[in-house]
C-alpha positions as CSV (number, residue, x, y, z in Angstrom):
1,M,95.8,-21.2,268.0
2,Y,97.1,-17.9,269.5
3,R,100.4,-19.6,270.2
4,Y,101.3,-19.5,266.5
5,F,100.0,-16.0,265.4
6,W,102.2,-13.0,266.1
7,P,101.7,-9.4,265.2
8,E,104.7,-7.4,264.0
9,F,105.4,-3.8,263.2
10,E,108.5,-2.7,261.4
11,V,110.0,0.7,260.7
12,N,112.5,0.8,257.7
13,Y,114.7,3.9,257.1
14,T,116.9,4.4,254.0
15,W,119.2,7.3,253.1
16,W,121.2,7.6,249.9
17,P,124.7,9.2,250.4
18,N,125.3,9.3,246.6
19,G,123.9,8.5,243.1
20,Q,120.7,9.6,241.5
21,R,118.9,10.1,244.8
22,T,121.8,11.8,246.8
23,G,120.7,13.1,250.1
24,V,117.2,11.8,249.9
25,N,115.7,9.6,252.6
26,Q,112.6,7.7,253.1
27,V,110.8,5.8,255.9
28,F,108.4,2.8,255.5
29,L,106.0,1.4,258.1
30,T,105.1,-2.2,257.8
31,P,102.4,-3.9,259.9
32,A,102.5,-7.6,259.5
33,L,101.2,-10.9,260.8
34,L,103.5,-13.9,261.4
35,I,102.7,-17.5,261.7
36,G,105.1,-19.6,263.6
37,R,107.3,-21.0,265.2
38,I,106.2,-24.2,263.8
39,P,108.4,-27.1,265.0
40,I,110.2,-29.0,262.1
41,H,113.0,-31.0,263.9
42,D,114.5,-30.6,267.4
43,R,115.1,-26.9,267.8
44,I,114.5,-25.9,264.1
45,G,111.3,-24.2,263.3
46,L,109.4,-22.5,260.5
47,T,108.0,-18.9,260.6
48,F,106.3,-17.2,257.7
49,G,104.1,-14.2,257.4
50,A,102.9,-11.2,255.3
51,G,102.8,-7.4,255.8
52,Y,101.9,-4.3,254.0
53,Q,104.6,-1.6,253.5
54,V,103.6,2.1,253.3
55,A,105.9,5.0,252.7
56,V,105.5,8.0,255.1
57,T,107.9,10.4,253.4
58,H,107.7,12.7,250.5
59,Q,108.8,11.4,247.1
60,P,109.5,7.7,248.0
61,A,111.2,5.4,245.5
62,Y,108.1,3.2,245.8
63,N,105.0,2.9,247.9
64,H,102.3,0.4,248.9
65,S,104.0,-2.9,248.7
66,L,103.0,-6.4,249.8
67,I,105.9,-8.0,251.8
68,L,106.2,-11.8,252.3
69,T,108.7,-13.5,254.7
70,A,109.9,-17.0,255.5
71,R,112.4,-17.7,258.3
72,I,113.9,-20.8,259.7
73,P,114.8,-20.0,263.4
74,F,117.0,-22.5,265.4
């Protein structure tokens, strides 16, 4: 069972060089849990998971988002 469950922690940084939010930056932290690599065929597998994204900067464009992911590693 533990072979297929993987914790993940992502840091996402964005900076706007122009436009309505010129010079503004934001940082998101995303703890997540992945399930995979589930074999499909030969070297091809399936990985999917979910995380919760939280902004840690002032005046973010958005905050508190559920993130879903699906991947096909080979």
